[in-house]
Backbone as numpy.savetxt, mean C-alpha at the origin, in Angstrom:
# Nx Ny Nz CAx CAy CAz Cx Cy Cz
-13.79 14.23 -1.18 -12.75 13.25 -0.93 -13.18 11.92 -1.57
-12.29 11.35 -2.38 -12.62 10.10 -3.08 -12.56 8.91 -2.12
-13.09 7.81 -2.58 -13.11 6.59 -1.76 -11.70 6.15 -1.39
-10.77 6.20 -2.37 -9.40 5.78 -2.07 -8.74 6.73 -1.07
-9.06 8.01 -1.14 -8.51 8.96 -0.17 -9.03 8.67 1.23
-10.30 8.29 1.33 -10.87 7.94 2.63 -10.20 6.69 3.19
-9.97 5.71 2.33 -9.31 4.48 2.78 -7.87 4.78 3.21
-7.18 5.62 2.47 -5.82 6.01 2.83 -5.81 6.71 4.19
-6.79 7.56 4.44 -6.90 8.24 5.74 -7.16 7.23 6.85
-8.00 6.22 6.58 -8.26 5.18 7.57 -7.00 4.40 7.87
-6.19 4.14 6.84 -4.93 3.43 7.04 -4.00 4.25 7.94
-4.00 5.54 7.71 -3.16 6.42 8.51 -3.60 6.41 9.98
-4.91 6.45 10.19 -5.45 6.50 11.54 -5.42 5.15 12.25
-5.49 4.06 11.49 -5.57 2.73 12.09 -4.75 1.72 11.28
-3.42 1.79 11.36 -2.60 0.88 10.57 -2.71 -0.58 11.00
-3.21 -0.83 12.21 -3.33 -2.20 12.69 -4.61 -2.89 12.23
-5.38 -2.24 11.37 -6.62 -2.84 10.85 -6.35 -4.07 10.01
-7.38 -4.73 9.60 -7.27 -5.95 8.80 -7.21 -5.58 7.32
-6.09 -5.03 6.88 -5.94 -4.55 5.51 -5.56 -5.68 4.58
-6.09 -5.62 3.37 -5.84 -6.64 2.36 -4.92 -6.08 1.28
-4.15 -6.97 0.67 -3.21 -6.55 -0.36 -3.93 -5.95 -1.56
-5.15 -6.41 -1.86 -5.92 -5.86 -2.97 -6.28 -4.39 -2.73
-6.49 -4.02 -1.48 -6.77 -2.63 -1.15 -5.55 -1.77 -1.44
-4.36 -2.26 -1.07 -3.13 -1.53 -1.34 -2.91 -1.39 -2.84
-3.19 -2.43 -3.60 -3.04 -2.38 -5.05 -3.96 -1.33 -5.66
-5.20 -1.26 -5.17 -6.17 -0.29 -5.71 -5.73 1.14 -5.43
-5.23 1.38 -4.22 -4.75 2.73 -3.87 -3.52 3.07 -4.70
-2.63 2.10 -4.86 -1.42 2.33 -5.66 -1.79 2.70 -7.10
-2.74 1.98 -7.66 -3.17 2.25 -9.03 -3.73 3.67 -9.15
-4.51 4.07 -8.19 -5.12 5.40 -8.19 -4.06 6.52 -8.10
-2.92 6.22 -7.46 -1.86 7.21 -7.28 -0.69 6.99 -8.24
-0.95 6.24 -9.31 0.06 5.99 -10.35 1.33 5.36 -9.82
1.16 4.44 -8.88 2.28 3.66 -8.35 2.17 2.26 -8.94
3.23 1.83 -9.59 3.22 0.51 -10.20 3.43 -0.55 -9.13
2.88 -1.73 -9.38 3.11 -2.83 -8.46 3.34 -4.11 -9.24
4.10 -5.00 -8.61 4.42 -6.30 -9.19 4.11 -7.37 -8.17
3.46 -8.42 -8.63 3.17 -9.58 -7.79 3.43 -10.81 -8.65
4.71 -11.16 -8.80 5.09 -12.20 -9.76 4.80 -13.63 -9.31
3.77 -13.82 -8.51 3.43 -15.17 -8.07 4.12 -15.55 -6.78
4.89 -14.63 -6.23 5.56 -14.92 -4.97 4.66 -14.49 -3.81
5.21 -14.55 -2.62 4.42 -14.18 -1.44 4.55 -12.70 -1.10
5.17 -11.91 -1.98 5.36 -10.49 -1.74 4.89 -9.66 -2.94
4.49 -8.43 -2.65 4.12 -7.48 -3.70 5.07 -6.29 -3.57
5.63 -5.85 -4.69 6.53 -4.71 -4.69 5.84 -3.52 -5.34
5.77 -2.42 -4.60 5.19 -1.17 -5.08 6.34 -0.24 -5.42
6.27 0.42 -6.60 7.36 1.31 -7.03 6.78 2.59 -7.61
7.26 3.72 -7.04 6.88 5.04 -7.57 7.72 5.36 -8.79
7.31 6.37 -9.54 8.04 6.80 -10.74 9.45 7.29 -10.41
9.65 7.82 -9.20 10.98 8.33 -8.84 11.92 7.22 -8.35
11.45 5.98 -8.35 12.28 4.85 -7.98 12.10 4.35 -6.56
11.40 5.11 -5.72 11.15 4.66 -4.35 10.30 3.40 -4.40
10.63 2.42 -3.55 9.87 1.17 -3.59 9.62 0.63 -2.19
8.64 -0.24 -2.12 8.28 -0.90 -0.88 7.83 -2.31 -1.22
8.38 -3.29 -0.52 7.97 -4.68 -0.70 7.15 -5.09 0.51
5.95 -5.62 0.26 5.01 -5.98 1.32 4.66 -7.46 1.21
4.76 -8.22 2.32 4.30 -9.61 2.29 2.80 -9.63 1.99
2.38 -10.54 1.13 0.99 -10.56 0.66 0.06 -11.34 1.57
0.56 -11.88 2.66 -0.33 -12.65 3.54 -1.08 -11.72 4.49
-2.18 -12.23 5.04 -2.98 -11.44 5.97 -2.73 -11.90 7.38
-2.84 -11.06 8.36 -3.00 -9.62 8.23 -1.67 -8.96 7.86
-1.76 -7.84 7.17 -0.56 -7.08 6.85 -0.16 -6.32 8.11
1.10 -6.45 8.50 1.57 -5.82 9.74 1.49 -4.30 9.63
1.21 -3.64 10.76 1.06 -2.18 10.76 2.27 -1.43 10.21
3.46 -1.93 10.41 4.65 -1.24 9.92 4.61 -1.11 8.39
4.10 -2.15 7.71 4.01 -2.09 6.25 2.93 -1.10 5.80
1.85 -1.01 6.56 0.78 -0.05 6.23 1.31 1.37 6.39
2.05 1.63 7.48 2.63 2.96 7.69 3.60 3.32 6.57
4.44 2.36 6.16 5.39 2.61 5.10 4.68 2.82 3.77
3.58 2.08 3.54 2.82 2.23 2.31 2.20 3.63 2.22
1.62 4.10 3.33 1.03 5.43 3.35 2.10 6.48 3.06
3.27 6.30 3.64 4.37 7.23 3.41 4.80 7.20 1.93
4.83 6.02 1.33 5.18 5.89 -0.08 4.16 6.62 -0.96
2.89 6.43 -0.67 1.82 7.05 -1.46 1.87 8.57 -1.33
2.13 9.06 -0.13 2.14 10.50 0.10 3.44 11.16 -0.37
4.37 10.37 -0.85 5.59 10.94 -1.41 6.70 11.15 -0.41
6.56 10.57 0.77 7.57 10.78 1.83 8.68 9.83 1.87
C-alpha cells in the first residue's frame, strides 16, 4: 500500500482530522485528478469524467469536505 493510499484510508477513518489542502492536492495528483487554485480561498478538484468538488482552502478542512473528497477519489 502506497503512502497516498494510507493517507486516503486515514481520511476515510478519521475525516475530522487536521487535514491540509496540500495533502488533498498530493492525493489528487496521484489519482490523476486535476485541481485548480486560482488564488482564491477555494480549490476545485475535477476528475476526467467531469465530476468536481470545491473545497475551502482554510484550515481545518471540515469533515464533510474530506468525506466528499474521498468519494471523489474512489470514483463514487
